[in-house]
SEDOTI-859742 format. One line per 4 residues: number of its first residue (from 0); their letters; for each residue x, y, z of N, C-alpha, C. Coordinates in steps of 0.001 Angstrom, whole numbers, plus 500000, padded with zeros to 6 digits. Layout:
# residues N
NUM> a> X/Y/Z/X/Y/Z/X/Y/Z | ...
# end
This chain:
# residues 194
0> ekie> 174960/261040/336750/175856/259568/335552/175707/258252/336153 | 175678/257439/335976/175783/255979/336179/177247/255608/335492 | 178020/254890/336404/178720/253814/336031/178854/252726/336542 | 178823/251734/335401/178577/250550/335951/180046/249379/335326
4> iskg> 181143/249125/336339/182059/248859/335888/182069/247391/335815 | 181915/246427/334756/182014/244980/334912/183509/244019/334904 | 182676/242921/334888/183940/242140/334961/185247/242266/333987 | 186159/242084/334807/187568/242139/333426/188981/243102/334198
8> lani> 187977/244249/334585/189164/245054/334909/189739/244769/336406 | 191337/244612/335974/192411/244896/337196/191809/245347/338458 | 192369/246757/338150/192225/248413/339080/191562/249167/338681 | 191255/250221/339581/190720/251575/339274/191981/251988/340074
12> gnka> 192771/253459/339215/193544/253980/339605/192996/254780/340131 | 194433/255661/340642/194045/256539/341609/193498/257900/341145 | 192318/258776/341409/191845/259266/340676/191249/259338/339511 | 190931/257888/338863/190792/257211/337676/189847/258155/337075
16> fkgc> 188668/259003/337667/187381/259764/337165/187586/260691/337368 | 188773/261838/337940/188548/263268/338142/188104/263962/337301 | 187365/264368/338085/186457/265887/336986/185130/265012/336228 | 185283/263987/336116/183586/263412/335971/182403/263754/337648
20> iise> 181259/264003/336773/180233/264477/337605/179449/262498/337220 | 179849/261790/338873/179291/260395/338833/178602/260631/340457 | 177395/259706/339989/175863/259705/340847/175890/258656/341472 | 176405/257680/340929/176132/256327/341090/177348/255012/340727
24> ikia> 177445/254569/341180/178917/253392/340221/178596/252413/341452 | 178859/251157/340124/178588/249461/340512/180093/248705/340122 | 181057/248643/340817/181716/247897/340506/181649/246220/340912 | 182098/245427/339573/181868/243955/339629/183255/243277/340534
28> egni> 184390/243430/339316/185861/243221/340683/187062/244211/340288 | 187731/242902/340846/189602/244479/340013/189523/244646/342107 | 190740/245832/341820/191582/246994/343098/190649/247854/343011 | 190128/248285/344145/190109/250243/343983/191160/250393/345210
32> tdya> 191971/251453/343918/193359/251749/344525/193162/252823/345551 | 194151/252908/346487/193934/254368/347658/193726/255685/346473 | 192556/256326/347297/192003/257716/346914/191712/257583/345101 | 190774/256511/344856/190525/256157/343416/189149/257538/343342
36> fyef> 188482/257471/344226/187024/258817/344428/187182/259722/345032 | 188053/259732/345615/188509/260885/346973/187608/261819/346676 | 186851/262275/347634/186219/263607/347598/185283/264104/346086 | 184953/262537/345283/184057/263132/344851/182892/263428/345369
40> islk> 182114/264808/345045/180904/264943/345799/180372/264999/345596 | 180265/264206/343965/179019/264024/343323/178452/262885/343404 | 179079/262039/344240/178706/260711/344347/177921/260097/345175 | 176624/259447/345499/175906/259881/346241/175569/257609/346503
44> kvdi> 175648/256951/345663/175507/255521/345760/176108/254372/345132 | 176694/253551/346372/177725/252633/345330/177609/251299/345657 | 177818/250254/345026/177523/248616/344657/178923/247987/344540 | 179565/247638/345155/181107/246925/345092/180814/245370/345114
48> ldgv> 180582/244442/344150/179922/243192/344122/181158/242747/344613 | 181365/241234/344847/181865/239983/345554/183157/240214/344928 | 182915/240148/343585/184487/240178/342350/185375/240921/343101 | 185661/242463/343426/186394/243618/344404/186794/242372/345414
52> tsig> 188679/242527/345009/189192/241950/346309/189567/242960/347285 | 189796/243989/347157/189854/245002/347900/189875/246997/347814 | 189840/247339/348677/188731/248994/348498/190358/249565/349304 | 191076/250280/348405/192025/250882/349211/191715/251972/349751
56> ygaf> 192988/252777/350740/193483/253908/351460/192429/255206/351015 | 191399/255801/351914/190978/256491/351042/189880/257073/350081 | 189429/255645/349755/189150/254963/348118/187810/256036/347828 | 187067/255996/348910/186008/256545/348648/185621/257885/350080
60> arts> 186466/258042/350270/186420/259540/351433/186217/260573/350958 | 185482/261312/351867/185291/262621/351721/183910/262964/350565 | 183570/261676/349729/182174/262278/348990/181273/262114/349793 | 179755/262509/349181/178687/262701/349578/177538/261405/349171
64> lenv> 178329/260297/349260/177473/258921/349692/176994/258717/350467 | 175339/258437/349619/174399/258059/351035/173941/256820/351331 | 174505/255648/350626/173547/254229/350207/174734/253956/349791 | 176066/252652/350871/177001/252076/350528/176237/250133/350726
68> tirg> 176817/249637/349935/176620/248262/349505/177709/247740/349069 | 178672/246470/350318/179979/246282/349520/179301/244441/349718 | 179523/244143/349143/179631/242610/348809/180628/241568/348562 | 182004/241943/348955/183539/241185/349119/184436/242199/349129
72> gsig> 185978/241280/349266/186614/241931/350159/186623/242657/350692 | 188465/243374/351300/188848/243847/351956/188813/245554/351806 | 188068/246063/352822/188034/247344/353493/189229/248195/353776 | 190065/249172/353066/191053/250059/353731/190604/250564/354792
76> ecaf> 191863/251080/355561/192252/252058/356117/191492/253214/355858 | 190403/254143/356269/189528/255322/356013/189401/255600/354615 | 188712/254269/354342/188062/254243/353057/186869/254876/352504 | 186255/255046/353932/185290/256056/353826/185079/256780/354486
80> feck> 186016/257601/355031/186197/258805/355933/185622/259710/355583 | 185046/260273/356697/184234/261742/356328/183012/261523/355655 | 182566/260733/355151/181053/260363/354525/180397/261115/354755 | 180184/262376/355098/179289/262885/355729/177757/263042/355620
84> slqs> 177729/262579/354659/175673/262567/354224/175701/260619/353938 | 176467/259793/354436/176270/258523/354408/175240/258164/355559 | 174155/257083/355206/173500/256685/355728/172784/255625/356051 | 173362/255134/355720/173292/253175/354916/174677/252550/354350
88> lslk> 174667/251423/355396/176059/250853/355042/175301/248904/355098 | 175662/248398/354251/175418/247060/354130/176499/246515/353676 | 177001/245856/354966/178313/244922/354616/178281/243061/354663 | 178246/242328/353243/177626/241288/353096/178947/240153/353925
92> snvt> 178252/239161/353470/179301/237754/354166/180582/237798/353431 | 180691/238188/352047/182157/237955/351478/183485/239252/352082 | 182630/239872/352339/183692/241014/352957/184441/240253/353808 | 185667/240562/354029/186791/239757/355011/187497/240568/356492
96> sigk> 187362/242165/356100/187962/242849/357136/187420/244235/356858 | 187107/245364/357816/186856/246404/358454/188168/246772/358349 | 188568/247804/357895/189964/248801/357817/189882/249890/359119 | 190808/250248/359481/191099/250771/360498/190337/252302/359696
100> asfg> 189705/253196/360911/189370/254102/360966/187897/254154/359236 | 187607/253296/359019/187117/253399/357307/185810/254151/357492 | 185135/254099/358555/184058/254912/358396/184055/255310/359991 | 184820/256010/360071/184855/257142/360984/184732/258246/360830
104> ncsk> 183690/259410/361471/183601/260581/361508/182475/260568/360327 | 181623/259418/360077/180166/259597/359077/179015/259870/359929 | 178754/261148/360182/178106/261901/361094/176478/261579/360757 | 176050/260879/360219/174904/261011/359387/174935/259363/359615
108> ltnv> 175556/258573/359513/175618/257043/359434/174172/256328/360567 | 173057/255655/360077/172295/255420/361149/171971/253808/360744 | 172008/253524/360051/171917/251906/359358/172991/251163/358944 | 173054/250337/359968/174513/249374/359262/174108/247821/359813
112> yied> 174664/247319/358742/174575/246130/358519/175536/244889/358547 | 176236/244190/359432/177157/243739/359297/176645/242203/359298 | 176704/241507/357885/176447/240072/357729/177895/238923/358469 | 177530/238348/358620/178460/237043/359717/179460/236459/358613
116> gvts> 180508/236725/358766/181425/236031/358119/182514/237311/357952 | 182178/238452/357945/183403/239385/358227/184081/239032/359445 | 185183/238579/359481/186390/238507/360318/186871/239466/361153 | 187203/240871/360608/188064/241660/361518/187431/243213/361218
120> mgdy> 187089/243309/362162/186922/244792/362521/188041/246646/362751 | 188317/246633/362120/189801/247275/363123/189554/248636/364072 | 190471/249383/364600/190148/250400/365148/189742/251532/364827 | 189049/252170/365249/188141/253305/364854/187037/253448/364087
124> afqs> 187278/251965/363568/186469/251584/362355/184715/252749/362488 | 184059/253060/363302/183188/253805/363309/183283/255286/364218 | 184394/255479/364498/184429/256114/365515/183636/257721/365078 | 183099/258261/365992/182288/259284/366113/181061/259613/364680
128> cval> 180514/258088/365011/179095/257728/363855/178267/258030/364572 | 177917/259659/365373/176785/259890/365732/175591/260270/365777 | 175262/259188/364411/173739/259138/364250/173377/257257/364771 | 174335/257100/365152/174318/255464/364928/173186/255285/366606
132> knin> 172740/254272/366421/171870/254154/367832/171864/252260/367944 | 172166/251710/366662/172050/250249/367575/173414/249309/366571 | 173894/248636/366994/174642/247654/366292/174512/245760/366609 | 174953/244983/365817/175091/243665/365552/176385/243893/365225
136> ipks> 177205/242785/366609/178488/241869/365965/178065/241180/365771 | 178746/240851/364234/178228/238666/364125/179461/238249/364987 | 179183/237066/364843/180167/236011/365589/181405/235523/364869 | 181743/236237/363709/182700/236005/363090/183614/236861/363040
140> ilki> 183490/237978/363715/184537/239086/364281/184456/238623/365611 | 185847/238273/365440/186576/237725/366937/186808/238804/367656 | 187306/239850/367335/187491/240789/368353/187124/242599/368104 | 186516/242745/368475/186177/244348/368756/187573/245132/368665
144> ghat> 187741/246134/367890/189335/246495/367981/189495/248140/368829 | 190499/249033/369020/190490/250178/369961/189603/250920/369213 | 188858/251843/370562/188013/252771/370482/187242/252485/368671 | 186810/251719/368542/185798/250805/367564/184621/252197/367378
148> fmnc> 183811/252047/368127/182544/252971/368503/182954/254427/369195 | 184432/254675/369477/184455/256048/370701/183671/257221/369984 | 183184/257655/370811/182031/259029/370389/181321/258686/369593 | 180221/257005/369719/179063/256962/369048/178101/257722/369935
152> snlt> 178001/259369/369860/177097/259172/371294/175418/259177/371407 | 174905/258401/370185/173505/258207/370287/173358/256510/370430 | 174273/256061/370369/174547/254606/370382/173907/254332/371841 | 172521/253730/371520/172241/252815/372822/171813/251268/372937
156> dvyi> 171993/250987/372091/171694/249442/371815/173074/248214/370967 | 173501/247598/371834/174844/246906/371193/174349/245305/370969 | 174454/244425/369964/174275/243405/370353/175702/242276/369956 | 176155/242008/370694/177216/240990/370697/177078/239791/370527
160> edgv> 177303/238786/369158/176861/237548/369048/177910/236262/369578 | 177724/235236/370182/178206/234641/370582/179522/234157/369664 | 180665/233917/369831/181649/233575/368842/182771/234927/369239 | 182663/236314/369327/183423/237020/370167/184441/236916/370745
164> taid> 185644/237480/371093/186210/237005/372122/186756/238054/372904 | 186991/239514/372010/186991/239661/372825/187127/241752/372038 | 186830/242464/373366/186620/243965/373195/187468/244687/373464 | 188530/245159/372812/189402/245992/373132/189349/247243/373565
168> kyaf> 190711/248108/374469/189833/249324/375149/189250/250466/373976 | 189106/251133/374984/187942/252519/374932/187332/251921/373663 | 186915/251028/373407/185316/250581/372150/184342/251242/372447 | 183765/251314/373466/183171/252322/373555/183009/253726/374151
172> qect> 184287/253964/374379/184207/254987/375146/183459/256740/374146 | 182631/257131/375542/182731/258299/375261/180897/257878/374399 | 180401/256649/374766/179085/256267/374317/178393/256675/374968 | 177734/258103/375707/177187/258219/377085/175560/257790/376831
176> vlkn> 175141/257452/376018/173427/257444/375647/173454/255447/375762 | 174771/254331/375673/174313/253282/375540/173725/252600/377445 | 172736/252227/376814/171655/251377/377529/171836/249701/377653 | 172225/249324/376319/171876/247624/376470/173421/247334/375457
180> inip> 173456/246096/376155/174662/245699/375662/174707/244423/375933 | 174490/243260/375241/174540/242032/374935/175705/241455/375177 | 176543/240937/376107/177679/240308/376513/177620/238717/376081 | 178249/237979/374895/178328/236757/374996/178839/236011/375852
184> ksls> 178711/234388/375718/179301/233718/376949/181172/233489/376051 | 181171/233904/375069/182387/233395/374247/183555/234609/374457 | 183217/235593/374842/183982/236821/375523/184668/236444/376734 | 186193/236539/376249/187122/236382/377104/187932/237567/377761
188> sigy> 188092/238894/376978/188595/239777/377029/187789/241260/376849 | 188050/241891/377546/187875/243208/377464/188567/244168/378568 | 188819/245052/377172/189924/246115/377504/189858/247476/378170 | 190865/247847/378678/190611/249493/379803/189410/250375/379425
192> ga> 188984/250783/380012/188216/252154/379804/186929/251866/378221 | 187375/250463/377862/186186/249895/376783/184741/250154/377288
# end
């Protein structure tokens, strides 16, 4: 079943659709509160439009999402944590921030596209995304957080655009096959064990 939530809705509450079988959802605006779709195992695809202002803690955690597009708002802590089927992620320029552990333990995540405009990438944001092979960090993200890509054991290529100023400690720890990393001129700080 597909659901489209159009303009005019202010909030989607905690487990608002509990018990429903939903495979695809499109959300035009409002706030997606903590645990709104937590453990919805039928959910495969979500499209979050630029009218959405925030995605709460664990909002889509432990769902069966395969494909996620986020066009706006801030992504809260653990928002998509342990989405073990997630393969493709697209973050558009109106996304303001990626919260702590937002996509941690998404073990099948292979395609991540982050547009210039995203300004913050939280600690552990992509930790243990073991299928991830390459990542491009846009210039709008000033700092790569603590352990952001820790244990991304198949990560081979990292391109950091000029504009990024800091890589926090352990950012790429246990990325054992990392071969190529572009270090921009703008970078002024690399943390311990990065």
